[in-house]
N, C-alpha and C positions, 0 to 999 in steps of 0.2 A: 809864889802863892799865897792866896790870903787864908785868913781863917777858915772861913767854912770850905774850900777848896781841902783843905788838909782837912779838916772833918769827914766830908764826902769820901775822899782816898781811904781813911782808915775804916768807914762805916763799909764802901764795896769789897778792901781783903778782907774783913770779920765777914763779911754776907757769905764770900766765894769761899773763905775757909770754912763755916758753919754749912752749906750747901755739899763740900767736897767731900766734910768727914758725913754726911749725910747719906752721901750716894756710896763710897767706899764701905763704910762700916755700917750701913742696913743698906743694902742692896735690897732685898727684898723687898723692904716698904719701900724704895725708892720706886721701884720697878711695879708696884702694883698701884700707886697714888704718886705718880709726878708732882699733879698739880699741889696737892697737900703738903708735900717734903718743902717746894717752895716757898708756899705761902708759910709754913712753921718756921724754915729758917730765916724769913723776912722776920718776921714777929721777933723771932730771940734774939737778935740781933739789935731789930729796933728798941725793944722792949729796953734793952743795956744804955744803948747811944740816945734813946729819944729823939732821930733825928726826923722820920717822914711821918704823914699823917695816914698813907698808907702805900699797896705795892707800885700805884702808879706812879708815885714821886720817885720809886728807885727805876721803874723805867724807865722813866725821861734824863735822871740822870743818868743811866748805862748806855741812851740812844746819843744823848750829846756829849758823852766823853771823849776826848781826846783820842786813846786809844782803843776806841769804838771796837772797830773792826778786827784789831788783833787780839785783844783780851776776851770781847765780851759778844763777837758772834754765836759763838755755839748758844751761849748763854739766851740772849734774845731768841733764839732759833726756839729754846725749848720755852721761854713764856708764849712764843707765838702756839707751838703743839700746844699747850695748855690750856690757851683762848685767855691770856692775858694782854692779846693784842686784838686791835681792831675790831673792837664792841664785841669781844667774844666771838668773832666769826674766823676758824682756824681756817688759817690759809696754810695748807699743806706744801706747797711750791714755793713760799717764802720761808718754811722752816727749812727745806733741804735746801736751799740758796743759802742762807746762813749759816746751815751744820758747814755745809761745799765751802764756806770762804773761810771757815776756820780751820777746816784742814787744809785748803788754800795758803794761809797764813803758815800753816806747822812747817809748812814743806819749804817755804822760803825764810823761815827762822834755822 
């Protein structure tokens, strides 16, 4: 693993922890505005680690991650649901398929 890969892993772990904490401890806020919580989690961690220019960079990182299907399929579904994929066209079938992939992977584990 090279230095950039290690930084990417650290970023992803902190991003996921921040988003998880937002969902768990601010459930009502998350329910009301998922897109804003997603962006705020990204900004907080990115400001700390100074890794990416915008949220599209993290989307690319997640999509290219070796464990994408296992670790990030539900998060990718959230990106789709919030309109951050496919040029802000929300494909609800794709969202559902990504969430179902997460469930399938959970059953396999």
